[in-house]
N, C-alpha and C positions, 0 to 999 in steps of 0.2 A: 687357257681361258683368254677370251678377247677382252682387252682392257682399253678403255677410252680415257685419254688424258685430256682434262679440261683445265684451262688456265682461267682462274677467276680473279676479278678485282672489283672495284666499287661501281662499275658501270652495269647497266641493265642487260647489255648484250651478252655479258659473260654468264648471267643467270639463265638467259635463253639457251645458250650453248650447254650449260649444265643440265637443264631440263631435257634437251634433246639427247644428250649422251646417256642420261639415266634411263630414259624411255627405251633407247636403243639397246642398252646393256640388259635391261629387263627382258626385252623380247628375244635376245640372242644368248641368254644365260651368260652374259659377260659381267665385267666389273668396271668401276669408275675410279680413276685416280684424280684427285683434285690437287692442283698446284696453285697455292696462293703466293703471290709475289710481294715481298716487302720492298717498297721503293728505297732506292739508295738515297741516303741522306747526304746533303751537301756537307763538305768538310767544315767542322766547327773547331776553332782553335783550342777550346777547352775540352779535354777528354771526357769529363763527367757529363757535360751537357750533351756531347755527341752520343755517349752511351745511353743517356736517358731518352734522347730523341729516337734512337734506333729501337730501344725497348718499347716505347710507345707505339711506333709503327708496327712492330711485330705483334703486339697485343691487339691492335686494330685488325690486322690481317687474320689473326687466329680467331677472333670473335666473328669476323665475316665468314670464315670457313665453317665454323661450328653452326652458324645460322643456316648456311646453304646446305650443309650436310644433314642437319636435322630435317629440313624440308624434303630432301631427297629420300631419306630413310622412311619418312612418314608416307610419302607418295608411292614409292616403288618397292620399299623393303630392302633396297640395296644398301649395304654398309660400305661407303667409299673409303679408300685409302687417302690419307691426307698428308701433303708435303707442304711445308712453309719454308721458303728460301728467300734470302736477300741477294740482290745483285742485279746486273743488267738482265732484263727480261729475256732477250734473245739468247744470251749465253746460258742462262739458267735452264731454259727449255731444252736447248741442245744437250746440255750435260745430263739432264734427267732422261732424255730419250736414249742417250748413249748408255746410261747406267741400267736402264730397264728395257731390254730388247723385247719383252713380252707385250709392250704397248702396241695395240693394233691400229690406233688412229689418234691424231692430234685434233681436238675439237676446239675451235675458236669462235667467238661471237664477233660479228661485224657491227660496228656502230650504226645506228639508224640514219644518221646524216653526217656529212663531212667525211673526214678521213676514217677508214674502217678500223684504224688502230695500228699501233706499232708492230705488234706480232703478226697480225693478218697481212699487213703491207710487206713485212720482211719474208715470212714463210711462203706467201703466195707469189712472191717475186723472186728475189735473189736466191733463196734457198729451196725453191719449189722442187727442183730436181735432185736435191741432196738429202731429203728427208728419208729416214728409215721406215716410214709408215705413211699411209695416206693422210691428207689434210682435209678436214671437214670444216667449212666456213658456214656458220649458221647466221642468217640475217637477224639482226636484233629486232626487227619489226614483226617477226612471226608471233602470232598469238598462240595461246595454249591449244586451241583446236587444230590449228595448222601443224604445230609441233607434234601433237599426238598422231595425226594422220601421216606425217612424213617420217616419223621415227619408226 
């Protein structure tokens, strides 16, 4: 089965990438894997404070994924697989791609202005020739009509 890996975070471009991947998966009898990244917390001297900060970040990421997944299910009927991980975004994506060789494409959303984002910059640049699957970069400026037409 063709699986599209979408990395989502709190920016709108990742939601556009998720919509594209869901529409594409729906049309190709594929699946969607959602990866939510929990930002690394800066080291705090007190362990309990550090643990509380990490737990709060994880809960925010999980809530974001649940919201995105429910919209995806409602719109396309596709039940996504969900992975929530903490760590360096580039390393986490590489690890997940290595663990799951069935992933057919890495789908990332590019910001509408400024830098396209850390993952897009990295995987479209330094690692472009090293990926085990195609990279799809979805412009964050695409509207629903354009996404539906292009997917």
